Structure formats: structure tokens, C-alpha cells
N, C-alpha and C positions, 0 to 999 in steps of 0.2 A: 353633432358635428360631422360624423361619417356614417350617418344612418343609411339604410337601404342596401346599397351595393356591398358595403363592408360587413353587414350583419353575419353572413355565413362564412366569412373568411377567418382562418385561424389567427391566433395572436401573432405568430411568426410572420404570417402573410401580411397582416395589418402593419406590423413594424417595418417590414421590407418595403411595402407600398408607400408608407409615409416617408421613409428614408429617401426613396427614389424621387418622390414628389418634391423633396427639399433639395434634390441634386447632390445628395451625399452618397459616398461609397461605404462598404462595410469597413474599410480601413479608416475612414473618417470617424465613424461611430466608435470603433475600437480605440482609436487614439484619444477621443474625447472622454471616454469612460475608463480609460487605462486598462484595457484587457487585450488579449490576442484576437486577431481577426477570426480565428477558428471558433471562438466563443460566440461571436456575433453570428457567424454562419450557423452554428448549432442552435442558437435561439431562433433564428428565422426558419430553420428546418424542423424545429421542435424536437431536437435530440436531447436526451438526458446528458447533462454535463457532469463529468466525474469530479465533483467537488461538493462541498457542503451546500445544503439548500439555502442557507443564509446568504451565501455569496451569489448564488443563482438569482435569488429574489432581488438582491441589490443590483445585479447586472440588468435584469429586466426593467426594474424601476427607473434606473438611470437612462436606459435606452428609450423607454416610453416617454420620459420627461423631455429628452432631447428632440423627439419628433412630434411632441404635442399630443400624445395619447393619454386620455384621462385615467385616473385611478379606477373609476367605475368600469372602464372597458378592460383593464388588464387584471384586476383583483380576482374575478372568478377563475381566471386561468391559473393564477398563483395558488388559489385554494385547491384546485384540482391537481396541480403539479405537486403540491405538498404531499398528497396521498401516494403519488407515484414514487417520490423520493423516500417516503417511509417504508414502502414495501421493498424497494430496491436496497435500502440500507439494511433491512432485516435479513434479506436473502444473502447479501454480501457478508453480514456479520456471521451468519451460521456457516457459510463456506469457509471464512477465515478461521472460525473457531475450530472446525474440523481439521484444517491444515495445521494450526498451531498445536492442537491436541496430539495429532499424529507425530509431529516433530518432538514433542515432549517425551512421548513413549519411546521413540527411537533413541533419543539422548539418554534416557534412563537405562535402556538395554546396553548401550555402548559403555556407560559409566560402570554398570555392574560387571560387564565383561573385563574392563580395564582393572577394576579392583581385584577380581578373581585372578587375572593374569599376574598382577603385582604380588599377591599373596603367594601364588605358586612359585614365581621366580625367587621370592624371598626364601622360601623353605628349600628349594633346590640349591640355591646359592649357599645357604647355611650348611646344608649337608656336605657340599663340596669343600667348604672351609674346614670342617671337622675332619674330612678325609685327608686334606693336605697336612694337618697337624699329625695325624697318625702316620702318614707316609714319611714325614721328616724324621721319625725315630729309626727308620730303616737305612739311614745313610751309613755307608761303610766306614769303619774306623779309620782306614787308611786315607780316605778322602778328607775326613775332618782334620787329620794331622797336617795335610797339605794346606788347608785353608788357614789354620792357626799360625803356621810358620811363615 
């Protein structure tokens, strides 16, 4: 169908070329497959889209069907893209794991500090209460007579 000239063109380039041949804009494609225009732009520029690969595959399939690109022409691209998404996912997972792990350690330190502070305040307050009881014995007798009468 599109042999010769189109052989060395990227998938994004093929999709954009076919879209233009049909007189469609990126907005037209976006509306027909129910995505934002930026996703169509990313597909044509072959940028990694920050979402699950399952969705990206669906977007590309829908776009290709709209402009008449056969499965044989876009499937090798999806296979290659799958590897990029796997390595991207693993890199992000390890970065997120480090961030979450760091947050957990910080929260544990804060929790230990708050517990120690609570125990300290409890014993300081307990000592103050026992001092108050002792002080109450030293009220002068003349003052207690005034209070009772």
C-alpha cells in the first residue's frame, strides 16, 4: 500500500503523513479516539507517553485504524516500544521505591521522637503533681481558717 517512499519513515511520521493525506488534523484524530491532542502529538513525535503501555498500544491501534495503516506496519513498532516501556517502568519503580523508603525512615524517626517526648512529658508532669501535693501541706493555718469560714 505505502511501499517505497514510506519504508524508512518512522511510525509517527507514517501516521502523520496518512492523517494529512486524509485532510485530518491532530484534533480530529484526538476527538475520534477520545484522547487529548497532546497524546496524538506525542505519538507522531514518538515521545514516551506517561501512562500504561496498554493504553498507549490502544491509542496507536485506534489511530492506525483511522488512517488505514495495517497491523503488519505498526506491530513491529509496538513490539519495540514495549521494551522501552518495560525499562522505563523499572527505572521509575526503583526511583519511587527509594523515595518511599526514605519517607518511611523519616516517619519512623519522627514517631520515635514523639514517643520519647510524650514519655518525658508524662514523667515531668507526674513529678510536678507530686510536688504540688507536698506544697499543699505547707499552707499556713491562719489561711485555712479564713477559707473554711
